[in-house]
N, C-alpha and C positions, 0 to 999 in steps of 0.2 A: 707669474702668474699663478695662481689659486684652484684650486681641482673645480671639475665641472659640477655642476647638480646630478645628483642620484638623479633614474632614473624614475619615470613617475609609476604609480602604485600596478596600472594595468601594464608593465611592461612584461612580453611576454620574448620567450625563446622556443623555437620546435627542440624539444628535444628526441638525440639521435636514437637506433633502436641498437644498433650494432657497430660488428670493428668493421664489419665490410661497409656499411654506411659512413661511419667515419673519417675511412681511407679515401671512400670518393667524393665527399664533400672535402676535404681537405686539395684532394688533385686537383677539384675542379677551383678550388680557390683561389690554389697557389699559381697556376697557370692566367686566372683575371688576376692577380695580384702582381705578378710580373710583366707584364705592361706601363704601370707606371710606376715603377721600382727606383729605376731611373732619375725621374726629376722630381719624386718626391724626395730621396736623399740630397738632389744639387739644390735645391728650393729650400731643404727641410720641413718641408710640407708633412705636420704630424699625420700618422693614417688612423685620423677618428675614424673617417668613412668604412676603412676596411678593417678595422678592429669592432667596429658594430656590424662587420658582415660575418665576422666570428664567431663572435657571440649570437645572432641570430638565425645561426645556421646549426646550433648546439654544440661546437667544436668545445669549447670552455668546459662542458659539464660531460664530457665521455667518463670521466674516473668516477662521478656519483655513483656509491655502490648499487647492486641491483634493488638492492630489498628499500632504498631511496626513490625508485622509479630513473636510476642512470643506468648506463648499458654498463658502466664499469668494463672500460677495455682492458686487455694487455696493454702492458708495460712497452711491449712488442708496438704496439699500434700505436700507442700515445708518439714511443719514439717517429717512430715513420711517419706520423701526421706532422712530428716539428723537421723532419728533415725533408719533408714536401716544400714545408711554409717555408725552410732558411733557404730554400736552394733558389727560391724566388722572392727573399727579400727578410733579410739577412736581421735586418731594426723591428719589422716586425714580425714573427719568430720570434723574439727575444723576447718578447714585452710579458707574454701570457706565462716565458718560464716558471717567473715565482707565483703566479697564478695557481699553476697545478704542484710548487712545495706547499701552500699552504692549506691546499685540500688536503694532500697527505700527511699531515699537521691533526685534522682533523680528524681524518683517518685512523692516525695510532692514538689520539689521546684527548677524544674531545668528547664529552659525554653523549649519551642518547639523543639529550634534549638539544644541544649542539649542536648535534649533526643534523637531525631534522630538520631542526631550523634556516643553519647556511646551504645546507647539499639543497633545497628549497628555493635559497634567494639563487644558485647557479643555476637551477634547471629551468626558473624564470628571467634569467640574461643577468644576472648580475654580474660582477667581475672581481677580484680581487686584487692587488696590488703589490707589497711590500714598501717596507722600513726596517731595514735589516743593519747595513752598513754604517759604519761611522768616519766620518774624518777626526783627525788628531789625534788618535788613540794609540795603542801601544801597537795591535794588529789587530785582524779582521774579530778574533774571538773576544777580544774586550770589550763586551755592548756596558756603557755607560747609563746607558736611558733606565731610567729609574719604573717601575711603579707603586706607588707606594698607597697604604690605605686610605682613601678618604678621612677627613674629620669627622664627615655625620660616620662609622663605620660603614656607610651604604654605596661596597665597591671601592674602584680604585681612581687614584692620579695617576697623570701620566704625562712627564715631561723628557725631554728630549729632542738631539739632532740626528736627521740622518743623511747620509748621501747616497748614490750612485741607487735609489731608489727608483728602477725600472718598472715602468705598469703602473703608480701611485697616480697621477698624470690623470689616466684612462678612466681609476677605481672607481668602485660602489662602494668597498672595502675597504680599508689599509690594515695590512697584516701588520702589528711594531712587534720586535723583540726587545725584550727589555729586562731586566732583571728585580725582580719582587725580594722578599723574604729569602735570607740566606744569602741570596745573588746567586740563587736559579734563576733560570731563563726559563719566561713565560713567552705566553703570545698572547698580545691585547687585539681584538680582531675593533677595530676603528669605524663608523665610515665615516667616508671620504669630506662630506659635511656638517663635521661636528666642531664644536667649539674647541679654539685650538688651536686646530689642526692645517696648518699652511702647507701646500705643497707650492712649491720654486721652480717653475722651467729654468735652470740654468746652467742644465747639461751643454760642453763643447766638447766633446770629443771628436775624435777626427774621421770615427768609425761610428758604427752604429748612430747616425745623426739623428734618426726619427725616430730611437727609442720613450725621447726623453726620458732620461736618468735620473735628472733633478736631487732639490733638496725637500723633504722633510720636517719641518719644525710642528713642536708638540711642547704647548705650552699650557701644561694644567688640564688637560685632558679629566676627562672623566668618564670611564667604564663601569661599566654593573659589572658586577665579579660572575653574571654569567658570559661576559664576550672575552674571558680570558681562558685559556690553556696552558698547563701543565708540561711544557715543550721539553722540560727538562731530561721530564721520564723516561722519553722515548730513547735516550740513548744511555739506560739502564742498563739494557739485553740487547740482542742482535735485533737489531735496526737496518731498515732499507734508506730510510731518507733520504742520505748523503748520494748514496747510488743513483737513484731515482732524479735528482735535481743533478746531478755530473752526466747524468747518461744524457737528459735534456742540451746540456749543454754541447756534448762530442755528436749530437742530432742534428744542432745550428753549426757546429767548423763543418758534419760532411756532408752538409747544405747547401754549404756557401761552397763546399769544392767541387759538389758538382755541377751548381750554377758557373762557376765561374768555368770551368771545365767545357760544358753546354756550348756557353754566350761565344769562348776563342771558337770553339767549330765553327759556332755560323758564320762568326767573324770571318777567317777565312778563306770560309767557299764560297762568297760572297762579295766579300772585297780584298784581301789580302792578293799580291800580286808577286809572282815567282822569282829567286831573286836569278839574277841575269844569268849566275854561273853556273843555275841545275841544269838548263837544255829544258825545261819542261816549259809548257805553256800556260800553265795551271799550278797555282802552289799547294793546291792539294795532290799534285802530283809527285813533288817533293819526297823524296825518302827520307834526310832528314827531318823535314817538319812531321812526317808518318810515324817514323820514328820518336817522336818530341811527344806527338799527340798519346804512343801505344807509352810509352809511361809513365806519363800523368791519368790516363785512363781505368793501369794497374794502380796506381795511389788511392781517386777515388775507388775503385771497386772493395779493394783493400779494406779501406774506411769504412763504409757499408757493409761490409759485409763482420768486422768487428762490430760493428753496431747491434745490427743482429744478434752475433753472439753475445754481449753484451747482456742485452735485450732480455733473451731467452733464459740468461743468469737469473737475472730478477724475477722473475716470473718464476723460475725454478723455487727459489726462495722464498717467493711468495709464499708457495706451495706449503710450503716444510720450515719455518722457518728457523733457524739455528745459530750457533754460532761459525762453522763451519759455514752454512751454504749459504750467511750473509757475508763470510769474510773472500768466499769464492766468486760472488756476485762483484763484490765490490773491485775486488782486482781485477776482472772481466771488464768492469768501467773503468776503471783507471786506464787499460789497456786502450782500449776501444778511443776515449779522453787523449790521450797521449797523441794515439796516431793521427786523428781527425783532425786536431789542432794544426799539425805538422803539412798535415795534406791539405788546409786553405791556406795555411802561408803562403806553402810553394806553390799551387796550381792557378792562386789568384796572381800571384806574381808571374807565373811563368807565359799566363795570357799572353803580354806584351812580348814580347821574349817568342809566342808564333805567332801571335798576331800582328809584329809591322810597329813600324813610327805610326801612322795611323790612328792605331789603338789608342795612342796616347792624348787622343785629341779629348780638352776638355767638355766638350759638346755632348760628349759618346758619355759620359762617366761609368771609364769602364773601370777605371780603378776605385770605385766605389767597394766592389771583392772585397782587393787586398788588403781596402781600410777597415775594412770590416773585420774581417778576419784576425789582423794585425788586433784590433782594438776589441775584439771579444774572446781572443783567447789568450787576455790577458786580466782575465776571472782570477785565474788560480793559478800556480805554475806549478806546468807538467812535470817540471825535475824534483818535485814530492812524491807525485804520481810513482815517478820510474823508480827512487828510491823503496818506495811501499814495497810495488814489483816485484825488483830483486831480493828484497828481505821475505818475504814469503815464498818466492820458487825456492833460493837457496837456504833457509834458515825454516822453514814454517812461523814468520812469527807476522800472526794475523795484523790486517791492518788495523788504526785506533777506529773509535764510534765518536766521527763527528759530520760536520753536513757537510765537508768539502771533500765527499770520497765514498 
């Protein structure tokens, strides 16, 4: 399946004014999206209408800087928006994660002209996708997509193949991570309908089923020079690119955990029968179930608390960016990501433990929470985050500068 056509020139989106409005809109939309999440997952109905609602409501432009007309919300607010959406529909919340990461690329390294153009696009309701990861290479940092000078000297030619391209199928612009002269990493912002761009809906993950995280083929795509950003410069000094990207992943995981716990509670209150040995009339009176719900609630609350602490650390570093503040932010985010990933998997699995046999009915599709958690938490290994945390605490070793930490 190829990318849909870009919106018409008269396409408009609401511009959110401040953090309070962003959170209110996110909460309202999360409640709306929650109702159809199980059906969309079961039928693999891609959430185009829901993503259009997010866009039209202005949520995808909330990090546009104030000088360009945006709300420029804090990292704490952005993380809470993702947690709210993740609690309702983990696939839907995953789609714009790369969108915000590539907004940050422009904030960090875009020229004034590039920022003015693309931030205007965002405020008008345009969406970024992503074409970053590659199959068949040595590891995730082994990027082989090339950005070569065009034969006529006007811009570049982009060639490569990407996978796990979440958001690309729904995008107006696809940011492509590529290597240019000297193998330096650049991001080329390419219209989704450009000649030579093919977006294929070949994602078949057991979870995150409606993210359409398929493939992007780039066959001799012409890219004007003004659409290319030198991303490699981001990592030459203290940076928060990786911390913010990882924080949003942690927010999705925390959202999955909270959503699974809420659905487990609703099921037990309305459908579960008490175990005959308990002697109680209602499952909700069983002290063993009460104990387990308490344990799971502690997991969710701890994940939420670590998420908030990490977001505050990122915002603090943003206000005064140094090697030390960037390192502290990355470590805080790593801790939040490790814990939230574990909570998402445990709570979504425990849903069946506390709800009982009837919760396993295929028609209810309650297993989507676990499938989403198990799939999303594979994004990058938490064991390496634990290593960086330990080295930092024990030996004062600052974490490396890359986009996954």
